[in-house]
C-alpha positions as a LaTeX table, in Angstrom:
\begin{tabular}{lrrr}
\hline
Residue & $x$ (\AA) & $y$ (\AA) & $z$ (\AA) \\
\hline
Unk1 & 73.31 & 109.70 & 144.69 \\
Unk2 & 71.58 & 109.41 & 148.20 \\
Unk3 & 69.82 & 112.23 & 149.89 \\
Unk4 & 71.27 & 113.38 & 153.16 \\
Unk5 & 68.52 & 115.06 & 155.44 \\
Unk6 & 68.62 & 116.86 & 158.28 \\
Unk7 & 65.94 & 118.06 & 160.51 \\
Unk8 & 66.11 & 121.87 & 161.10 \\
Unk9 & 65.21 & 121.87 & 164.87 \\
Unk10 & 68.59 & 118.85 & 164.83 \\
Unk11 & 70.53 & 121.58 & 163.16 \\
Unk12 & 69.39 & 124.44 & 165.42 \\
Unk13 & 70.14 & 122.57 & 168.59 \\
Unk14 & 73.63 & 121.50 & 167.27 \\
Unk15 & 74.40 & 125.10 & 166.22 \\
Unk16 & 73.45 & 126.18 & 169.77 \\
Unk17 & 75.83 & 123.50 & 171.21 \\
Unk18 & 78.87 & 124.83 & 169.53 \\
Unk19 & 80.99 & 124.41 & 166.16 \\
Unk20 & 81.92 & 120.65 & 167.16 \\
Unk21 & 78.26 & 119.72 & 167.48 \\
Unk22 & 77.04 & 121.66 & 164.55 \\
Unk23 & 79.86 & 119.52 & 162.27 \\
Unk24 & 78.99 & 116.36 & 163.85 \\
Unk25 & 75.42 & 116.86 & 162.74 \\
Unk26 & 76.26 & 116.42 & 159.30 \\
Unk27 & 78.45 & 113.90 & 159.83 \\
Unk28 & 75.83 & 111.65 & 161.80 \\
Unk29 & 73.39 & 112.44 & 159.31 \\
Unk30 & 76.03 & 111.19 & 156.31 \\
Unk31 & 77.02 & 108.43 & 158.33 \\
Unk32 & 73.55 & 107.21 & 159.04 \\
Unk33 & 72.46 & 107.38 & 155.25 \\
Unk34 & 75.52 & 105.05 & 153.98 \\
Unk35 & 75.14 & 102.32 & 156.78 \\
Unk36 & 77.29 & 103.77 & 159.42 \\
Unk37 & 80.48 & 103.60 & 157.75 \\
Unk38 & 82.28 & 104.92 & 154.21 \\
Unk39 & 83.27 & 102.14 & 151.98 \\
Unk40 & 84.51 & 102.13 & 148.25 \\
Unk41 & 80.94 & 100.69 & 147.41 \\
Unk42 & 78.62 & 103.73 & 148.98 \\
Unk43 & 81.50 & 106.38 & 148.37 \\
Unk44 & 80.08 & 107.05 & 144.67 \\
Unk45 & 76.73 & 108.22 & 146.27 \\
Unk46 & 78.01 & 110.87 & 148.26 \\
Unk47 & 79.22 & 114.36 & 146.89 \\
Unk48 & 82.98 & 115.29 & 147.25 \\
Unk49 & 82.15 & 117.70 & 149.88 \\
Unk50 & 80.40 & 115.06 & 151.86 \\
Unk51 & 83.12 & 112.50 & 151.28 \\
Unk52 & 85.64 & 115.27 & 152.62 \\
Unk53 & 83.78 & 115.92 & 155.61 \\
Unk54 & 83.88 & 112.15 & 156.32 \\
Unk55 & 87.71 & 112.25 & 155.69 \\
Unk56 & 88.04 & 115.26 & 158.24 \\
Unk57 & 86.25 & 113.01 & 160.62 \\
Unk58 & 88.47 & 110.19 & 160.29 \\
Unk59 & 91.82 & 112.68 & 160.37 \\
Unk60 & 90.27 & 114.30 & 163.47 \\
Unk61 & 89.47 & 111.08 & 165.52 \\
Unk62 & 92.41 & 109.38 & 164.63 \\
Unk63 & 94.92 & 112.17 & 165.16 \\
Unk64 & 93.35 & 113.66 & 168.10 \\
Unk65 & 93.43 & 109.70 & 169.81 \\
Unk66 & 96.66 & 108.87 & 168.68 \\
Unk67 & 98.34 & 111.13 & 166.15 \\
Unk68 & 99.37 & 110.31 & 162.62 \\
Unk69 & 101.22 & 107.18 & 163.50 \\
Unk70 & 98.01 & 105.61 & 164.83 \\
Unk71 & 96.24 & 107.05 & 161.83 \\
Unk72 & 98.61 & 105.35 & 159.63 \\
Unk73 & 98.78 & 102.15 & 161.68 \\
Unk74 & 94.99 & 101.77 & 161.51 \\
Unk75 & 94.94 & 101.64 & 157.78 \\
Unk76 & 93.89 & 105.01 & 157.17 \\
Unk77 & 96.83 & 106.47 & 155.09 \\
Unk78 & 95.80 & 105.56 & 151.75 \\
Unk79 & 92.08 & 107.25 & 152.44 \\
Unk80 & 93.89 & 110.51 & 153.63 \\
Unk81 & 96.90 & 110.65 & 151.60 \\
Unk82 & 96.18 & 109.16 & 148.23 \\
Unk83 & 92.89 & 110.96 & 147.64 \\
Unk84 & 92.51 & 114.72 & 147.14 \\
Unk85 & 91.88 & 115.58 & 150.86 \\
Unk86 & 94.31 & 118.00 & 150.96 \\
Unk87 & 93.43 & 119.73 & 147.97 \\
Unk88 & 89.70 & 119.71 & 149.19 \\
Unk89 & 90.41 & 121.14 & 152.08 \\
Unk90 & 92.80 & 123.90 & 150.73 \\
Unk91 & 89.71 & 124.77 & 148.36 \\
Unk92 & 87.46 & 124.99 & 151.68 \\
Unk93 & 89.83 & 127.46 & 152.76 \\
Unk94 & 92.01 & 125.57 & 155.28 \\
Unk95 & 95.51 & 125.95 & 153.87 \\
Unk96 & 97.27 & 125.47 & 156.80 \\
Unk97 & 95.68 & 122.10 & 157.33 \\
Unk98 & 96.13 & 121.35 & 153.82 \\
Unk99 & 99.81 & 121.86 & 153.96 \\
Unk100 & 99.89 & 119.54 & 157.58 \\
Unk101 & 98.38 & 117.03 & 155.41 \\
Unk102 & 100.88 & 117.52 & 152.39 \\
Unk103 & 103.95 & 117.14 & 154.72 \\
Unk104 & 102.41 & 114.27 & 156.49 \\
Unk105 & 102.18 & 112.42 & 153.31 \\
Unk106 & 105.49 & 112.90 & 153.05 \\
Unk107 & 106.21 & 110.97 & 155.78 \\
Unk108 & 103.65 & 108.53 & 155.18 \\
Unk109 & 105.44 & 107.80 & 151.65 \\
Unk110 & 108.65 & 107.36 & 153.51 \\
Unk111 & 107.26 & 105.17 & 156.59 \\
Unk112 & 104.29 & 104.06 & 155.57 \\
Unk113 & 105.05 & 100.60 & 154.96 \\
Unk114 & 106.29 & 100.13 & 158.31 \\
Unk115 & 103.73 & 102.09 & 160.25 \\
Unk116 & 100.76 & 99.65 & 158.73 \\
Unk117 & 102.86 & 96.37 & 159.70 \\
Unk118 & 100.68 & 94.19 & 162.27 \\
Unk119 & 102.60 & 94.38 & 165.35 \\
Unk120 & 101.60 & 93.87 & 169.06 \\
Unk121 & 100.37 & 96.57 & 171.56 \\
Unk122 & 104.04 & 96.99 & 173.04 \\
Unk123 & 105.42 & 97.10 & 169.34 \\
Unk124 & 102.64 & 99.71 & 168.49 \\
Unk125 & 103.55 & 101.92 & 171.38 \\
Unk126 & 107.04 & 101.76 & 170.27 \\
Unk127 & 106.30 & 103.18 & 166.81 \\
Unk128 & 105.59 & 106.65 & 168.32 \\
Unk129 & 109.43 & 106.82 & 169.68 \\
Unk130 & 110.72 & 105.22 & 166.28 \\
Unk131 & 108.91 & 107.82 & 164.22 \\
Unk132 & 109.24 & 111.18 & 166.36 \\
Unk133 & 109.22 & 113.20 & 162.68 \\
Unk134 & 105.21 & 113.00 & 163.56 \\
Unk135 & 105.44 & 114.70 & 166.81 \\
Unk136 & 105.51 & 118.40 & 165.69 \\
Unk137 & 102.57 & 117.58 & 163.32 \\
Unk138 & 100.51 & 116.18 & 165.65 \\
Unk139 & 101.13 & 119.15 & 168.10 \\
Unk140 & 100.22 & 121.73 & 165.30 \\
Unk141 & 96.96 & 119.62 & 164.70 \\
Unk142 & 96.03 & 119.50 & 168.56 \\
Unk143 & 96.98 & 123.37 & 168.76 \\
Unk144 & 95.05 & 124.28 & 165.66 \\
Unk145 & 91.90 & 121.72 & 165.75 \\
Unk146 & 89.24 & 124.33 & 167.24 \\
Unk147 & 90.07 & 126.58 & 164.63 \\
Unk148 & 89.92 & 124.31 & 161.81 \\
Unk149 & 86.74 & 122.75 & 163.14 \\
Unk150 & 85.28 & 126.56 & 163.26 \\
Unk151 & 86.38 & 126.91 & 159.55 \\
Unk152 & 84.91 & 123.50 & 158.46 \\
Unk153 & 81.56 & 124.54 & 160.37 \\
Unk154 & 81.43 & 128.10 & 158.30 \\
Unk155 & 82.21 & 126.33 & 155.13 \\
Unk156 & 79.53 & 123.92 & 155.64 \\
Unk157 & 77.10 & 126.95 & 156.68 \\
Unk158 & 78.01 & 128.66 & 153.72 \\
Unk159 & 77.20 & 125.56 & 151.45 \\
Unk160 & 74.56 & 123.83 & 153.28 \\
Unk161 & 73.11 & 122.34 & 149.91 \\
Unk162 & 76.12 & 120.24 & 149.55 \\
Unk163 & 76.03 & 118.28 & 152.75 \\
Unk164 & 72.19 & 117.78 & 153.37 \\
Unk165 & 68.87 & 118.97 & 152.81 \\
Unk166 & 67.38 & 120.76 & 155.66 \\
Unk167 & 63.78 & 119.81 & 156.36 \\
\hline
\end{tabular}
């Protein structure tokens, strides 16, 4: 296991800036220790909570930018849906987010192969019209994102030792 450390001053500043900054301070610290990107090789060096937080980061970035269609098209479907992310988030107390991931997983199983195919930018944009089943899920994510980020921040705050050593 690698040790993730976070300076108390950095953490205090992030907490003062809000929930997003607080959560991102941990994401940044973890990413720095693993070379910037989660890979199969370095995943084993992190604990379950750290991997879950990085999965949240991928989910958050992709869905906020282009929805579940983009997340799947960009190749993150297996990481998000074939790992126990939904179960882990449920254990963190994020039941509604967990349910959303399970619902999106159902659509991933149905459409994942088609969504993951290489395509032109024009063909990619057409995917959003071809798979409108994701629209309500995207909307729910955007609507609930702030609340979920707050719940994740609260979980991190209550389980600091699972994420980093504070110095």
